[in-house]
Backbone as JSON, one array per atom type, in Angstrom:
{
  "sequence": "MNVRILGARKMEAQGARHACFLIDDRLAVDAGGLTGALALDEQDRVEGVLITHSHYDHCRDLPTLGLNLRDGGGSAIALGEPAALRVIYSHLLDGRIYSDSTSVREPGGRPPLALRPFAPGETRTVLGYEASGLRVDHPVPTMGYIVSAGGWRVGFSGDTGGALMGFFAHPTPPDVLLVDVSWPDRLRDQAEQARHLTPAMLRQEILAAREAGLAIPRLIAVHRSLRTESELLRELAALQSELQVDLEPGYEDMVIERPARL",
  "N": [[91.77, 96.47, 82.16], [91.59, 98.37, 85.09], [92.67, 99.97, 88.13], [91.31, 101.57, 90.83], [92.24, 103.53, 93.5], [90.62, 103.56, 96.43], [91.02, 103.84, 99.15], [93.98, 104.71, 100.74], [95.37, 104.66, 103.1], [96.4, 103.9, 106.52], [94.81, 104.8, 108.44], [91.98, 106.96, 109.13], [90.84, 110.12, 107.98], [89.66, 113.4, 107.1], [89.48, 113.33, 103.64], [91.17, 111.16, 103.52], [91.28, 107.64, 103.49], [90.59, 104.34, 104.83], [92.15, 101.18, 103.86], [91.42, 100.21, 100.56], [90.69, 99.04, 97.33], [89.64, 99.25, 93.97], [88.72, 97.35, 91.25], [88.04, 97.88, 87.97], [85.54, 98.91, 88.65], [84.1, 96.78, 89.67], [85.22, 94.68, 91.21], [86.43, 94.62, 94.39], [89.35, 95.0, 96.42], [89.81, 94.44, 99.64], [87.9, 96.34, 102.09], [87.98, 98.65, 103.56], [87.62, 101.39, 102.98], [85.37, 101.47, 101.35], [82.42, 101.93, 100.99], [82.19, 104.58, 101.81], [83.51, 105.92, 99.82], [82.1, 105.62, 97.5], [79.28, 106.37, 95.45], [75.77, 105.43, 95.67], [74.88, 104.16, 93.29], [77.32, 103.37, 92.28], [78.15, 101.58, 94.25], [76.27, 99.61, 93.78], [77.33, 98.39, 91.57], [79.41, 96.87, 92.47], [80.53, 93.65, 92.61], [82.04, 91.82, 93.96], [84.37, 91.19, 96.67], [87.66, 90.91, 97.59], [89.14, 89.84, 100.44], [91.86, 90.67, 102.47], [92.53, 90.3, 105.18], [91.32, 90.15, 108.61], [91.42, 92.54, 110.06], [90.07, 95.61, 111.23], [90.36, 97.97, 109.66], [90.43, 97.0, 107.13], [88.12, 95.67, 106.52], [85.91, 97.06, 107.3], [83.73, 98.3, 105.92], [82.11, 96.29, 104.95], [79.62, 95.55, 106.29], [77.97, 97.85, 105.77], [78.01, 97.92, 102.99], [76.66, 95.51, 102.48], [74.1, 96.08, 103.56], [73.3, 98.25, 101.96], [73.24, 96.98, 99.46], [71.23, 95.1, 99.96], [68.98, 96.78, 100.3], [68.82, 97.69, 97.73], [68.31, 95.44, 96.27], [70.44, 93.95, 95.36], [73.48, 91.89, 95.2], [76.6, 90.54, 96.41], [79.78, 88.84, 96.47], [82.02, 87.96, 99.09], [85.3, 87.18, 99.5], [87.8, 85.27, 101.16], [90.29, 84.09, 103.52], [89.17, 81.26, 105.43], [89.51, 81.53, 108.27], [89.69, 84.32, 108.58], [87.21, 85.13, 107.54], [85.49, 83.99, 109.42], [86.04, 85.5, 111.73], [85.31, 88.07, 110.84], [82.58, 87.65, 110.31], [81.6, 86.96, 112.89], [82.07, 89.24, 114.37], [81.2, 91.48, 112.93], [79.11, 90.94, 111.12], [77.06, 89.36, 112.1], [74.64, 90.25, 113.01], [74.47, 91.39, 115.54], [75.84, 93.8, 115.95], [75.27, 95.09, 113.58], [73.05, 94.77, 110.76], [72.58, 91.37, 109.69], [73.93, 90.63, 106.87], [74.4, 88.35, 105.5], [72.34, 86.66, 105.46], [69.17, 85.49, 104.11], [66.1, 87.03, 103.15], [63.84, 85.96, 102.0], [62.61, 82.72, 101.07], [64.66, 80.95, 98.81], [65.87, 83.21, 97.91], [68.73, 85.43, 97.35], [71.52, 86.11, 99.47], [72.55, 89.41, 100.46], [75.32, 89.58, 100.92], [77.56, 87.08, 100.27], [79.65, 84.84, 101.81], [82.73, 83.47, 100.89], [85.22, 80.94, 100.82], [88.75, 81.36, 100.34], [91.97, 80.35, 99.65], [95.44, 80.79, 100.62], [97.91, 80.32, 98.13], [96.16, 79.34, 96.32], [94.72, 79.58, 93.07], [92.22, 81.02, 91.2], [89.32, 81.68, 89.14], [87.68, 84.7, 89.43], [84.91, 86.49, 89.0], [85.58, 86.66, 86.32], [88.22, 87.44, 86.37], [91.61, 86.35, 86.83], [92.69, 85.27, 89.88], [95.13, 85.05, 92.36], [96.1, 83.82, 95.5], [98.36, 84.79, 98.09], [100.42, 83.98, 100.81], [101.22, 86.29, 103.36], [103.12, 88.3, 105.74], [101.92, 88.86, 108.78], [100.35, 89.65, 111.96], [97.85, 88.34, 112.21], [96.06, 85.77, 110.34], [96.78, 86.4, 107.03], [96.52, 87.34, 103.64], [97.9, 88.21, 100.49], [97.1, 89.3, 97.12], [97.29, 88.52, 93.62], [95.94, 89.84, 90.82], [94.71, 89.34, 87.62], [94.1, 90.2, 84.16], [93.69, 89.93, 80.72], [96.43, 89.65, 80.3], [97.71, 91.49, 81.93], [98.84, 92.24, 85.17], [98.09, 92.88, 88.56], [99.29, 93.36, 91.8], [98.49, 93.02, 95.27], [99.59, 93.69, 98.36], [98.4, 93.46, 100.84], [98.47, 93.8, 104.45], [101.74, 93.64, 105.59], [104.87, 92.61, 106.93], [106.94, 91.87, 105.38], [107.87, 89.22, 103.19], [107.62, 89.73, 100.48], [108.91, 88.46, 98.44], [107.39, 86.37, 97.56], [105.66, 87.58, 95.76], [107.44, 88.7, 93.85], [108.74, 86.42, 92.86], [106.7, 84.88, 91.89], [104.96, 82.61, 89.68], [103.36, 84.02, 87.87], [104.16, 86.97, 88.02], [103.34, 90.22, 89.41], [102.72, 93.15, 87.4], [102.39, 95.57, 88.53], [102.63, 96.47, 91.93], [100.83, 97.08, 94.74], [101.85, 98.13, 97.76], [102.27, 97.67, 101.23], [103.55, 100.21, 103.1], [104.02, 101.46, 105.96], [105.16, 103.12, 108.02], [107.79, 105.56, 108.78], [111.42, 105.1, 108.81], [112.46, 105.55, 111.37], [110.63, 104.46, 113.05], [110.95, 101.76, 112.96], [111.18, 99.63, 114.82], [108.59, 99.56, 115.88], [107.2, 98.99, 113.53], [108.22, 96.43, 112.88], [107.27, 94.95, 115.03], [104.5, 95.17, 114.67], [104.28, 94.11, 112.19], [104.54, 95.51, 109.66], [105.8, 97.37, 106.83], [108.67, 99.54, 106.53], [110.4, 102.14, 104.65], [113.18, 101.35, 104.6], [112.97, 98.64, 105.19], [111.49, 97.8, 102.99], [113.44, 98.32, 101.09], [115.3, 96.28, 101.65], [113.83, 94.07, 100.8], [113.62, 94.58, 98.05], [116.32, 94.54, 97.26], [116.96, 91.89, 97.86], [115.38, 90.57, 96.0], [116.51, 91.48, 93.61], [119.06, 90.39, 93.88], [118.41, 87.77, 93.53], [117.92, 87.77, 90.87], [115.47, 88.7, 89.95], [112.8, 90.54, 88.46], [111.7, 93.84, 89.33], [108.55, 95.03, 89.98], [106.46, 97.86, 89.08], [106.04, 99.88, 91.88], [103.71, 100.85, 94.3], [103.22, 102.7, 97.05], [101.21, 102.17, 99.8], [98.77, 102.24, 102.52], [99.77, 104.05, 104.34], [100.81, 105.91, 107.22], [99.06, 108.68, 108.44], [100.06, 110.43, 110.35], [102.78, 110.53, 110.07], [103.27, 111.26, 107.49], [104.69, 113.2, 105.8], [107.39, 112.77, 106.46], [107.65, 110.06, 105.8], [107.14, 110.14, 103.04], [109.38, 111.56, 102.13], [111.39, 109.69, 102.66], [110.61, 107.59, 101.0], [110.95, 108.8, 98.49], [113.72, 109.15, 98.53], [114.53, 106.47, 98.54], [113.56, 105.63, 96.06], [115.16, 107.17, 94.38], [117.74, 106.23, 95.06], [117.74, 103.42, 94.41], [116.72, 103.42, 91.9], [114.17, 102.49, 91.16], [110.79, 101.99, 90.03], [108.83, 103.66, 91.87], [106.31, 105.01, 93.85], [104.09, 107.02, 95.89], [100.72, 106.03, 96.68], [97.45, 107.47, 96.31], [94.19, 108.52, 97.45], [91.59, 108.02, 95.13], [93.31, 107.87, 93.0], [94.02, 106.46, 89.85], [95.08, 103.49, 88.44], [96.28, 102.37, 85.5], [96.54, 100.06, 82.77], [99.51, 100.17, 80.91], [99.78, 101.63, 77.63], [101.52, 100.33, 75.96], [101.49, 97.66, 76.54]],
  "CA": [[91.65, 96.45, 83.62], [92.19, 99.48, 85.83], [92.5, 99.91, 89.59], [91.1, 102.87, 91.48], [92.52, 103.5, 94.94], [89.59, 104.22, 97.23], [91.63, 104.15, 100.44], [95.43, 104.49, 100.66], [95.99, 104.94, 104.4], [96.16, 102.97, 107.61], [93.85, 105.44, 109.33], [91.01, 107.74, 108.38], [90.6, 111.52, 108.29], [89.07, 114.04, 105.93], [90.28, 113.16, 102.44], [91.99, 109.95, 103.61], [90.41, 106.51, 103.83], [91.18, 103.03, 105.08], [92.58, 100.43, 102.68], [90.42, 99.67, 99.64], [91.08, 99.21, 95.93], [88.49, 98.81, 93.17], [89.11, 96.94, 89.92], [87.0, 98.0, 86.93], [84.26, 99.23, 89.29], [83.36, 95.54, 89.94], [85.86, 93.79, 92.18], [87.23, 95.35, 95.37], [90.31, 94.32, 97.28], [89.55, 95.01, 100.96], [86.68, 97.15, 102.17], [88.11, 99.65, 104.62], [87.1, 102.67, 102.53], [84.57, 101.13, 100.18], [81.14, 102.61, 100.81], [82.35, 106.02, 101.96], [84.1, 106.48, 98.61], [81.28, 105.34, 96.33], [77.86, 106.67, 95.42], [74.96, 104.22, 95.72], [74.89, 103.45, 92.01], [78.63, 102.73, 92.16], [78.12, 100.41, 95.12], [75.46, 98.58, 93.13], [78.12, 97.71, 90.54], [80.41, 96.02, 93.11], [80.06, 92.27, 92.61], [82.86, 90.97, 94.8], [85.41, 91.79, 97.5], [88.73, 90.02, 98.05], [89.55, 90.3, 101.76], [93.2, 90.23, 102.83], [92.53, 89.8, 106.56], [90.15, 90.54, 109.39], [91.55, 93.79, 110.8], [88.93, 96.49, 111.0], [90.59, 98.95, 108.59], [90.37, 96.32, 105.84], [86.82, 95.03, 106.3], [84.91, 97.85, 108.02], [82.54, 98.69, 105.17], [81.29, 95.17, 104.49], [78.22, 95.62, 106.75], [77.2, 98.89, 105.07], [77.82, 97.46, 101.61], [75.6, 94.51, 102.5], [72.79, 96.7, 103.78], [72.96, 99.02, 100.76], [72.86, 96.03, 98.41], [69.92, 94.54, 100.32], [67.95, 97.77, 100.0], [68.72, 97.84, 96.28], [68.03, 94.16, 95.64], [71.65, 93.39, 94.76], [74.26, 90.96, 95.99], [78.03, 90.47, 96.11], [80.5, 87.82, 97.21], [83.22, 88.38, 99.83], [86.17, 86.03, 99.53], [88.97, 85.4, 102.02], [90.61, 82.88, 104.28], [88.09, 80.9, 106.36], [89.73, 82.12, 109.6], [89.35, 85.74, 108.51], [85.78, 85.26, 107.36], [84.83, 83.67, 110.69], [86.18, 86.66, 112.61], [84.49, 89.16, 110.3], [81.16, 87.35, 110.53], [81.23, 86.95, 114.31], [82.22, 90.56, 114.97], [80.59, 92.57, 112.16], [78.02, 90.58, 110.22], [76.14, 88.36, 112.66], [73.38, 90.87, 113.4], [74.51, 91.99, 116.87], [76.24, 95.2, 115.8], [74.6, 95.62, 112.4], [72.23, 93.76, 110.1], [73.26, 90.2, 109.14], [73.74, 90.69, 105.42], [74.66, 87.05, 104.89], [71.1, 85.88, 105.51], [68.19, 85.81, 103.07], [64.79, 87.39, 103.71], [62.79, 85.15, 101.43], [63.09, 81.42, 100.59], [65.12, 80.95, 97.44], [66.53, 84.47, 97.59], [70.18, 85.49, 97.51], [71.94, 87.05, 100.51], [73.31, 90.56, 99.94], [76.73, 89.22, 100.97], [77.84, 85.65, 100.4], [81.04, 84.64, 102.19], [83.29, 82.33, 100.17], [86.62, 80.73, 101.21], [89.85, 81.49, 99.36], [93.15, 79.93, 100.4], [96.76, 81.13, 100.09], [98.4, 79.31, 97.2], [95.09, 79.0, 95.38], [94.43, 80.46, 91.93], [90.89, 80.72, 90.66], [88.66, 82.76, 88.4], [86.72, 85.46, 90.22], [84.24, 87.49, 88.17], [86.27, 86.75, 85.06], [89.64, 87.74, 86.6], [92.39, 85.3, 87.48], [93.15, 85.76, 91.18], [95.99, 84.14, 93.11], [96.31, 84.21, 96.89], [99.72, 84.59, 98.57], [100.61, 84.2, 102.24], [102.11, 87.38, 103.73], [103.6, 88.28, 107.12], [101.14, 89.77, 109.63], [100.01, 88.91, 113.2], [96.68, 87.48, 112.01], [96.14, 85.19, 109.01], [96.68, 87.46, 106.02], [96.96, 86.96, 102.31], [97.87, 89.17, 99.4], [96.51, 88.79, 95.89], [97.65, 88.97, 92.29], [94.73, 89.79, 89.99], [95.13, 89.57, 86.23], [93.14, 90.13, 83.06], [94.27, 90.38, 79.46], [97.89, 89.64, 80.34], [98.23, 92.53, 82.84], [98.67, 91.73, 86.52], [98.25, 93.84, 89.65], [99.41, 92.7, 93.09], [98.05, 93.74, 96.47], [100.34, 93.0, 99.41], [97.77, 93.43, 102.16], [99.39, 94.24, 105.5], [102.83, 92.68, 105.68], [106.19, 93.07, 107.34], [107.9, 91.27, 104.48], [107.3, 88.17, 102.34], [107.34, 90.2, 99.13], [109.51, 87.56, 97.47], [106.31, 85.58, 96.99], [105.15, 88.3, 94.6], [108.48, 88.85, 92.85], [109.09, 85.11, 92.3], [105.49, 84.16, 91.52], [104.94, 82.21, 88.26], [102.79, 85.14, 87.12], [104.41, 88.1, 88.91], [102.57, 91.42, 89.06], [103.33, 94.3, 86.72], [102.26, 96.64, 89.53], [102.38, 95.95, 93.27], [100.45, 98.03, 95.78], [102.58, 97.53, 98.86], [102.16, 98.27, 102.56], [104.7, 100.9, 103.71], [103.19, 102.17, 106.93], [105.84, 104.1, 108.88], [109.18, 105.89, 108.42], [112.42, 104.19, 109.35], [112.7, 105.74, 112.81], [109.64, 103.64, 113.75], [111.14, 100.39, 112.49], [110.85, 98.68, 115.88], [107.12, 99.48, 115.91], [106.78, 98.31, 112.3], [108.55, 95.01, 112.97], [106.36, 94.33, 115.99], [103.14, 95.12, 114.1], [104.41, 93.45, 110.89], [104.37, 96.42, 108.54], [107.07, 97.76, 106.24], [109.2, 100.89, 106.42], [111.19, 102.2, 103.42], [114.4, 100.54, 104.69], [112.57, 97.23, 105.1], [111.17, 97.59, 101.58], [114.73, 98.28, 100.39], [115.84, 94.93, 101.81], [113.05, 93.16, 99.95], [113.98, 94.86, 96.67], [117.69, 94.06, 97.03], [116.93, 90.43, 97.86], [114.82, 90.15, 94.72], [117.53, 91.73, 92.58], [120.11, 89.39, 94.07], [117.89, 86.52, 92.96], [117.73, 87.96, 89.44], [114.05, 88.89, 89.68], [112.39, 91.88, 88.07], [110.92, 94.6, 90.3], [107.43, 95.69, 89.31], [106.1, 99.21, 89.55], [105.63, 99.8, 93.29], [102.88, 101.96, 94.77], [103.21, 102.59, 98.51], [99.9, 102.48, 100.39], [98.64, 101.94, 103.95], [100.68, 104.97, 105.01], [100.32, 106.61, 108.4], [98.89, 110.12, 108.25], [100.82, 111.2, 111.34], [104.18, 110.62, 109.66], [103.2, 111.27, 106.03], [105.75, 113.96, 105.12], [108.64, 112.07, 106.7], [107.61, 108.82, 105.03], [107.25, 110.48, 101.62], [110.78, 111.89, 101.86], [112.18, 108.46, 102.64], [110.25, 106.85, 99.79], [111.61, 109.48, 97.37], [115.15, 108.83, 98.61], [114.67, 105.08, 98.14], [113.36, 105.57, 94.62], [116.35, 107.74, 93.74], [118.9, 105.37, 95.3], [117.67, 102.13, 93.74], [116.2, 103.62, 90.55], [113.0, 101.67, 90.93], [109.55, 102.72, 89.77], [108.21, 103.68, 93.2], [105.58, 106.25, 94.14], [102.97, 106.85, 96.84], [99.36, 106.0, 96.16], [96.54, 108.42, 96.94], [92.77, 108.31, 97.23], [91.05, 108.31, 93.8], [94.31, 107.61, 91.96], [93.64, 105.35, 88.96], [96.23, 102.79, 87.87], [95.81, 101.77, 84.25], [97.49, 99.29, 81.98], [100.21, 101.0, 79.93], [99.34, 101.39, 76.27], [102.48, 99.48, 75.23], [101.26, 96.24, 76.83]],
  "C": [[92.29, 97.7, 84.19], [91.85, 99.35, 87.3], [92.37, 101.33, 90.12], [91.37, 102.71, 92.98], [91.42, 104.27, 95.66], [90.13, 104.63, 98.59], [93.09, 103.76, 100.42], [96.11, 104.55, 102.01], [95.65, 103.86, 105.42], [95.25, 103.58, 108.68], [92.97, 106.36, 108.49], [90.94, 109.17, 108.91], [90.0, 112.13, 107.04], [90.01, 113.9, 104.73], [91.17, 111.93, 102.44], [91.12, 108.81, 104.11], [91.23, 105.25, 104.11], [91.36, 102.26, 103.77], [91.41, 99.88, 101.86], [90.83, 100.02, 98.21], [89.97, 98.58, 95.07], [88.94, 98.56, 91.73], [87.91, 97.04, 88.99], [85.61, 98.24, 87.5], [83.49, 98.0, 89.75], [83.9, 94.76, 91.11], [86.74, 94.62, 93.1], [88.24, 94.43, 96.02], [90.3, 95.09, 98.6], [88.4, 96.02, 100.91], [86.77, 98.18, 103.28], [87.52, 100.99, 104.26], [86.16, 102.53, 101.37], [83.32, 102.0, 100.04], [81.25, 104.12, 100.97], [82.91, 106.7, 100.73], [83.19, 106.4, 97.4], [79.85, 105.82, 96.51], [77.06, 105.36, 95.39], [74.97, 103.45, 94.41], [76.23, 102.79, 91.76], [78.71, 101.5, 93.06], [77.33, 99.27, 94.49], [76.25, 97.79, 92.09], [79.2, 96.8, 91.14], [79.84, 94.6, 93.23], [80.87, 91.36, 93.52], [83.9, 91.77, 95.56], [86.39, 90.7, 97.89], [89.26, 90.59, 99.36], [90.94, 89.77, 102.08], [93.26, 89.67, 104.24], [91.43, 90.5, 107.34], [90.32, 91.83, 110.17], [90.55, 94.82, 110.29], [89.14, 97.43, 109.81], [90.59, 98.32, 107.2], [89.0, 95.7, 105.54], [85.65, 95.87, 106.81], [83.63, 98.08, 107.24], [81.74, 97.52, 104.62], [79.85, 95.23, 105.01], [77.4, 96.67, 106.01], [77.02, 98.54, 103.61], [76.67, 96.46, 101.55], [74.22, 95.12, 102.66], [72.35, 97.52, 102.57], [72.54, 98.1, 99.61], [71.5, 95.41, 98.7], [68.81, 95.52, 99.97], [67.76, 97.94, 98.5], [68.44, 96.56, 95.54], [69.23, 93.5, 95.0], [72.35, 92.41, 95.68], [75.71, 91.0, 95.54], [78.61, 89.31, 96.9], [81.7, 88.46, 97.91], [84.07, 87.14, 100.02], [87.38, 86.3, 100.42], [89.23, 84.09, 102.72], [89.46, 82.55, 105.24], [88.26, 81.51, 107.75], [89.35, 83.59, 109.63], [87.85, 85.94, 108.38], [85.01, 84.95, 108.64], [84.88, 84.86, 111.64], [85.29, 87.8, 112.14], [83.01, 88.9, 110.54], [80.79, 87.52, 112.0], [81.31, 88.33, 114.95], [81.48, 91.68, 114.22], [79.29, 92.19, 111.47], [76.96, 89.68, 110.82], [74.85, 88.97, 113.2], [73.4, 91.52, 114.77], [74.92, 93.46, 116.83], [75.49, 95.85, 114.66], [73.83, 94.48, 111.77], [73.09, 92.61, 109.57], [72.98, 90.14, 107.65], [74.04, 89.38, 104.73], [73.42, 86.16, 104.9], [70.15, 86.32, 104.4], [66.85, 86.1, 103.74], [63.69, 86.47, 103.23], [63.36, 83.82, 100.96], [63.48, 81.5, 99.12], [65.83, 82.23, 97.02], [68.04, 84.38, 97.78], [70.52, 86.45, 98.65], [72.66, 88.23, 99.88], [74.81, 90.3, 99.91], [76.86, 87.71, 101.15], [79.32, 85.48, 100.68], [81.56, 83.36, 101.55], [84.77, 82.16, 100.53], [87.58, 80.86, 100.03], [91.14, 81.24, 100.14], [94.43, 80.48, 99.8], [97.29, 79.98, 99.24], [97.39, 78.91, 96.15], [95.01, 80.03, 94.27], [93.08, 80.05, 91.37], [90.37, 81.92, 89.87], [87.59, 83.39, 89.28], [86.17, 86.58, 89.34], [84.97, 87.71, 86.85], [87.74, 87.11, 85.16], [90.33, 86.5, 87.16], [92.99, 85.88, 88.75], [93.95, 84.68, 91.88], [96.18, 84.69, 94.51], [97.72, 83.86, 97.35], [99.77, 84.86, 100.07], [101.58, 85.37, 102.47], [102.28, 87.39, 105.25], [102.88, 89.32, 107.97], [100.69, 88.98, 110.86], [98.77, 88.02, 113.1], [96.79, 86.87, 110.61], [95.83, 86.21, 107.92], [97.2, 86.95, 104.7], [96.91, 88.16, 101.38], [97.28, 88.51, 98.17], [97.28, 89.31, 94.68], [96.42, 88.77, 91.43], [95.13, 90.15, 88.57], [93.95, 89.46, 85.28], [93.85, 90.64, 81.82], [95.78, 90.46, 79.47], [98.51, 90.71, 81.21], [97.87, 92.15, 84.26], [98.96, 92.81, 87.56], [98.28, 93.07, 90.96], [99.0, 93.62, 94.22], [98.69, 93.03, 97.65], [99.52, 92.72, 100.66], [98.75, 93.99, 103.18], [100.49, 93.2, 105.65], [104.11, 93.35, 106.15], [107.29, 92.52, 106.48], [107.2, 90.32, 103.54], [106.96, 88.66, 100.94], [107.95, 89.3, 98.06], [108.45, 86.66, 96.83], [105.69, 86.24, 95.78], [106.2, 88.35, 93.49], [108.79, 87.54, 92.13], [107.88, 84.3, 91.86], [105.55, 83.75, 90.05], [104.32, 83.26, 87.34], [102.95, 86.4, 87.96], [103.65, 89.35, 88.47], [103.4, 92.43, 88.27], [103.35, 95.51, 87.63], [101.99, 95.99, 90.87], [102.05, 97.1, 94.2], [100.91, 97.44, 97.1], [102.44, 98.37, 100.13], [103.5, 98.87, 102.99], [104.1, 101.88, 104.71], [103.89, 103.3, 107.67], [107.23, 104.43, 108.37], [110.15, 105.01, 109.19], [112.68, 104.38, 110.85], [111.71, 104.93, 113.66], [109.76, 102.17, 113.34], [110.79, 99.37, 113.57], [109.34, 98.47, 115.96], [106.61, 98.72, 114.69], [107.05, 96.81, 112.38], [107.62, 94.29, 113.94], [104.96, 94.15, 115.41], [103.12, 94.45, 112.73], [103.91, 94.35, 109.76], [105.76, 96.78, 108.01], [107.39, 99.23, 106.48], [109.97, 100.96, 105.11], [112.47, 101.36, 103.48], [114.07, 99.05, 104.61], [112.17, 96.88, 103.67], [112.46, 97.51, 100.75], [115.35, 96.89, 100.47], [115.13, 93.94, 100.9], [113.44, 93.34, 98.48], [115.37, 94.31, 96.35], [117.75, 92.54, 97.0], [116.39, 89.9, 96.53], [115.83, 90.36, 93.59], [118.66, 90.72, 92.67], [119.69, 88.06, 93.47], [117.62, 86.62, 91.47], [116.29, 88.2, 89.03], [113.77, 90.35, 89.32], [111.57, 92.53, 89.18], [109.78, 95.29, 89.58], [107.33, 97.16, 89.71], [105.54, 99.07, 90.95], [104.85, 101.05, 93.67], [102.69, 101.77, 96.27], [101.87, 103.06, 99.06], [99.93, 102.09, 101.87], [99.57, 102.83, 104.78], [100.01, 105.65, 106.2], [100.2, 108.11, 108.11], [99.79, 110.94, 109.16], [102.27, 111.43, 110.9], [104.3, 110.75, 108.14], [104.38, 111.99, 105.38], [107.1, 113.28, 105.28], [108.73, 110.79, 105.85], [107.77, 109.1, 103.54], [108.69, 110.85, 101.26], [111.63, 110.63, 101.77], [111.86, 107.6, 101.42], [110.91, 107.48, 98.56], [113.1, 109.18, 97.35], [115.4, 107.4, 98.17], [114.52, 104.94, 96.63], [114.6, 106.08, 93.88], [117.56, 106.82, 93.88], [118.87, 104.11, 94.44], [117.16, 102.23, 92.3], [115.1, 102.62, 90.22], [111.81, 102.56, 90.64], [108.72, 102.65, 91.04], [107.56, 105.03, 93.43], [104.51, 105.99, 95.18], [101.64, 106.79, 96.12], [98.46, 106.93, 96.96], [95.09, 108.04, 96.63], [92.36, 108.83, 95.84], [92.09, 108.28, 92.69], [93.87, 106.39, 91.16], [94.91, 104.79, 88.33], [95.74, 102.03, 86.65], [96.92, 101.0, 83.56], [98.17, 100.2, 80.97], [99.8, 100.64, 78.5], [100.25, 100.42, 75.52], [102.24, 97.99, 75.48], [100.11, 95.69, 75.97]]
}
């Protein structure tokens, strides 16, 4: 299992994309930067999308994925909380802004996109991977995921202002956690209001886990603001040095692979 970061930012500009991660070219987590990062033949290989929540930067490319799959005769499933799926359907997929990719053109056919519920606390098999949903802290219903295959587990925090203990203390904790660290510490008030992390807030989560005797996985900071990138990177480097954790920023087209020793 490997994970390719298609979008590592909370906004979009040349060379930077909204949140999206692709597992083994088949299963995406979020769809903020999905179709803009993939050629058509690569999109045809996407069989499923795990949606963390309904904010635009995490689901924006579902309509274009659906239309591209329809034109190519393919299909995929999009899984998420029912509340999130209802919002996404009513605002992006119901045919008023773009084509309704959840409908079928011919009797007995498959829709390009099939919406399927997935609840926090649930663990199920999705396309051969074991996927667990975890509640995280955000203004709208939001869930993170732990996805595993072959004994290697990768976590995706989604947007969150905390609640990382759910990952650290999970019965099958991740070996790698892609974690939302959106702004530098001087914008902590803004981060707390919007329910995102800063490096100091991430530090608190790490120390709480250590106090509880829990292992800290490899951490990859994503969902970063472009406007404060250099400042945020300095603070992340300082945090890594202080706590001696495996912490680094994630970038577009970075590939995270299972270590050979596992």
